[in-house]
N, C-alpha and C positions, 0 to 999 in steps of 0.2 A: 512706700506704695500706698495709694488711697484705699480705702474700704472697698470702693466699687471695684478696683483692679483685683483686690484679694478675692472678692466674691466671684468675679469672672473666672479667675484662675482656680478657685476651688470647684466652680461648676464644670469647668473643662476636665479637671481630673476625675470628678464623679462620673462625667458623661461619656469618657473615653471608652470604657468598655461596651457601651451601647453603640457607639459609633462604630467600633470594630465589628460588632456582629451585623450591623445594618449595611455596611458597605464592603464590597469584594475589595482585597488588598490589591493595590496597584503598586507596580515597582516604581521606585523613585530614583531619579538621578543621584548617583553617589551611593546608593544603598549597598550593603553587602549583598552579594549574590544568595539567592535562595539556594536550598539544597541543589547542588550541582547534578547529581545523579540520583537515581532511586536506590533506597538501601539495599545492599546486597542480600542474598538469600542466607548468608551466614548470620545475619543480624535478626533480632526480633524487635519488633516496635510495639509501643504502647497503642491501645485502642484510644486513648483519651489524650487530646492536645493540652499542652502546658503553655501558660503565657507568662512572661517575665517582663518588667519594665524598668527596674531599677529606681532609685530614689530620686524624686523631685524633677524639675524642668532643668535642662542644660542649656548653656548659651550656644551650643553648635549642635546640629542634627547628627554629625558623625559621632560626637560623644554619647548623645542620647541613644543611638542605635547600639553602641557598644555597651552601654549600661544595661540595655534591654537584653542583649544576648548574653552577658554576664550573669545577670539575674536568672534568665531562662536555664542557663547551664547549671547553675547551682540546684536549681529544682530537678532538672533532668538527670543530673549525676546522683541524685538520691535514688533513682530508678535503676539507671544503667551507668555503672561507674565509668565506663569508657566512652560515654556519649559525646558527640561534637555536633556543633551548629551545621556542619556540612553533611552530616549523614543522618538527616531528620526526615520526617514524613510530613510533607505538606507545609513547608515553612513559609510563614507570613511576616511582613514588617509593616506595621502601620504607625505613622506618626502624626501629632497634632501640634499645632504651633500655637503659641500665646505671645503675640508681639515678636520680639527678638529670641524667644525661648521656645524649645521643642521637648516633647516628651514622646518616646517611642515605645511600642508594644511588640515584642517578639513572640510568635505563637507557632507552635510545631508540636508534632508527636514525637517524643524521644525514641531513639533506636540505639541498640548496642548488643554486644555479644556477651559482656558480663554484667549479671544482675548485682545491683548494689546489696551490700549485707542488710540493710534495713529493708530493703525491697523483698529480700528473700525471707526475712523474719515475718513480714506482714502477709506473705502468701498463704491463702487459706488452707494449702495442703501441708504446710510445715508446722511442726509442733515443737 
């Protein structure tokens, strides 16, 4: 790959979070569905959304979406051990393309019934 292509690729990766904030997420054909239903009253949800993207660009958008969701789940399960992409708060999927490659960013507020052990230890009221 030429130096120019690497520079464009690097710029796309650095600018992706800014693009995500600047544009509303639009559903894309073949995208996994956003949260199908609102989280039930038994679940508690985090006030702060998490974003996951997975490593690097992928050759297919489906692989990139899966990598983004997997990365998001790792982060979300540190807060709620039973979290799932389907029971999220305000789920969004945004993808950027660079030639034949794509990188996706999954963003949502994690929800769950079981606080993760690490999240409980970080709670201000626990000692």
